N, C-alpha and C positions, 0 to 999 in steps of 0.2 A: 766618583769623587765630586765635590762642589767646589767653586772658585771662591777666593777670599770675598769677603763681604756678603755672600749669599746666606740665607737664614738656614740654619741646621734643622728647623722644625718642620721644613716642607718636604713631604715625602717624594720620592722619585716615582714610586709605584704606590697606588691606592685602590684597593678592591675591597668593597664592602657590600655583601648580599643585602638585599631588603629584608631578608628572613631573620637577620641578626637582631636578637632581643637582648638587651642588657640583663632583663630579669631571669633569663633562661641560661646565664653564664656557667650556672652549676652543672650545666649538660654539655659544656664546650670544653675542648682541650686547646691549651695555648701553648704554641712553640715560638721560641725566640732564637734568634742566631746573631752573634756579635763577632766583627772582624776588626781589623785596622782599616777596613774600607767601608763599611756601613753595618747598619743595624736592621734587621728584619724581624717581622713577626707574622705569623699565621694562625688562624683559629678553624679548628675542626670540630664541625657538629657530630658528636659521638652517636646519637640517636640514629642519625642518617648516614653516617660515615662520610661525610661531605664537608670540603673545605669551602668556607663561606667568607673569608676575609684574608686578605695579605697586604701588609704595608712594608715598604722599605725605604729607609732614611740613609743618604750618603754621609760619610764624614768627609772633612777637609783633609786633602793630602798633606802628609807630614806630621799629623797631629801624633803627639805622644801618648803613652798608656793613660796618664793622668787627665789629658784633655779628653781622650775617648771615654773614660769612666764618667768625666763631668757630662759630656754629651749625652751619654746613656742615661744617666740619671734625670737630666733635663728632658728629654723625650719621654720617658716613663712616667714623670710626675706631671706632664702637660697633656698626656693623651688619656682621655677619659676611659677608653676600652682598655687600657692597662691597668685600671683602678679596680676592676671587678674581681669577684671571686669565682675562679675557674675550677672546673672538676679537676684538672690537673695541669701543671705548668711544666715545661721542660725547656733548657737552654743548650744551645751548643756553642762552644767557644771555637773559633776558628783560626788558632794560631798555628805557626808551623812547628813548633816543639812539640813532637809526638813521634811514637814508635810502636810498632806491633810486637808483641811478645807472645810465641805459641802457647797455648793454654796449657800443654803438657810440662812446661818448664817454669810457668809464672809462679812466683810466690808471693803472698801478701806480705807487705813490709819491705819489700825490696825495689819497690817502684822508683825511687830517686836513683837508684844504682842502674837500673836499666836504661833510664833516660839519660844519664850520665855517659853511658857508653857511645851515643850517637849524637848527643847534644852536650858536650863538657862545658860549653860557655855558660849554659843556664844555672843560675844560683838563687835568683830572686823570686822565680815563679813558685806557686802552689803546685805540688805535684798530685795529680788526679789519675783516675783510672776507670775503665769500664770495659764490659765483654763485646766482642764483635763475634756473635755466634755462627754466623754463616762462614767466617774465616777459622773458627776453632782457634781464637786468639784473643789477647786482650790489649786494648789501646791504652798506653800510658802517655800522659801529657802534662804539659805545663800551662799554668793560668796565671794572669796578673792578680796579685793578692788583692789590690784595691777593687777590681771588677769583680772578682768572686764574692768579696765583702758586699759590695753594693747589689749584686743579684739576689744573694741570700736575704739581705735586709728588705728589698723591695717585694721579693717574691718568696715567702716562706714556704718551706717544704718542697722547692723547686728540684727537679730531677736535672742533673748536671751530665753532660756529656761532650766529647769531642766532634767536631763537625764530619771527621772521616768516618766517623762510626754509622751513622745513619747512611752516609754515601756507600760505604763497602756493603752494608746489609742490602740495601736495595739493588746495587748493581749485582751482587753475587745471586741474590733470588732470581733476578732476570736472567741471568746467564747459566743457572744450575744445570741445566739440560742441553747446553751448547757445546760439542766436542772440540771446537775449533779455538784457535788462539784468538783473542779479541782485546783491542786496546780501548780504553775509555779515558778522555780528558774532561775534567771538570774545571772550567774556567772561572777565576775570580779577577778583579781588576788588577791586582799585583802579584798574584800567585796562581798555580793550578795544581791540581792533583792527577796524578797518571796511575791507572790501574790496568794490570794486564791479567786476563784469565785464560785458562786452558782446560778443557774437559770440566767446564764449570767451576773450577778451583782458583783460588788466587795465586797467580804467579808471582805478581809485583805490585808494590804500592809505594809511592813516595810524593812529596810535595815540593814543587820548585818555585823559586822566586823568579819574576822577570821584570825588566823595564821597558824592554823594546821586543818587537816581533823576532828579531834575531837571536835574543836571549831564548825566548819560547821556542824556537824551532831547534836550536841547538840541544836542549834538553830532550826534546822529543825524539830526534834523530839518535842522539846517543843510547837512549834505552831501546830503540828499535835495533841498533847495532849490538848492543850487550845481550840482548835476548834474541837476537837472529829473527828478527822479525822482517818481513819483505814488504816496504813501504808501498809497493805495487799491488799487493793482494791481501794485505791484513785489514780486516775491517775495524774501522776506528769510529767510535761514538763520541759524539760532543754532548757535554751536559754543563749547565751554568750560564753565565751571562755572556754569550757570543752570538754574533749573526753573521749571514754569509757576506756582508759587505764589509765586515771588519779587516783590519790589516793582519790580524792574527790567523784568521780563516785563509786568507789570501795566501799567505806565506806557507800555511800548512798544506793546503791543497797543491801547492807547487811540487811538494816531495812525497806527500800521502795522498794516493789517488781514491781510496775506498772509505771516503768519509760521509757520515750521516749525523743527523741531530737525533738524540734521543726523545721519548716520549715521557709523559708523566706516568706514575704508578696507577695502573688501573685497577688496583684494590680499593682505590678511593674515587668519589665522584667529586666533581668541581663546580662551583657556582658559574652562572653565566658570565660573570666579570672576567673569569679566566680565559674566556674565548679570545681577549685581545692581548694576552700575554703568551709569548712563545712557549710551547709546551716542555722545553728543555730548561727553562729558567727556573731557579730557586729550587732545583731538584732535591738538594739535600734538606732544606728547610721543610720541605712537603713530605719527607720521609722520617722525619725526627721521632715521630711516635712508633716507629718500628724498634726504637731502642729503650722504649719506656716500657718497664715491667709491669 
């Protein structure tokens, strides 16, 4: 988040490889991710299967959906690299209104009713859906109408997904041959996703809001208790924007002992600029192409 008075157009993270050539944009794949906390984008050079760019812009705390949409437009229209014609463009919405429906019972046309079962308060969002193949499920989620309209206007033909889709695809791919129970925490500035796998299969997924470290650890330990996970023995992997010096990590390690940071997906290579970025940062952004058919 940025403080009042700071410019919204200054990126928090800026990585751009010297090999990036605007005239070659037709060979590149652009991934965008937007949440209530920030807007990020990354560029994959398809010919080399190599990420060569990543930018992230923070939003001000407490901005409403209309303000976020306006900021998103402002950034996209002022950033020359977002004006190019890419080979493909995909975007992930990182809202908390989402649920997974097993593929065996999912029916097209019933998306709104599925979402209403777990999020009865949603009535303004556009309801969207997409497959999570590694979980044999479909993600049904809500997105702000103004933001969806802006995305489709600025990026015609864009492929749309919920941010948990790439997160689940990448994590389940990584865990597919692991017979043990594993917990994964994907950290964002005001919420986190929790995934639990067993025998390489999805056992649990949910997203939780938090304002303080105490909120965060309450939800983590609640899930551990409900799933009978031993905090002293269960391997727990951290993804997203968290560092070992943070208050979240400190309180987590107080109760959960086998904690480690995740690594980037080695199916891709990464420009030299990524060496200065912790390898578990922007994990789902850098895996969004897994959900593009």
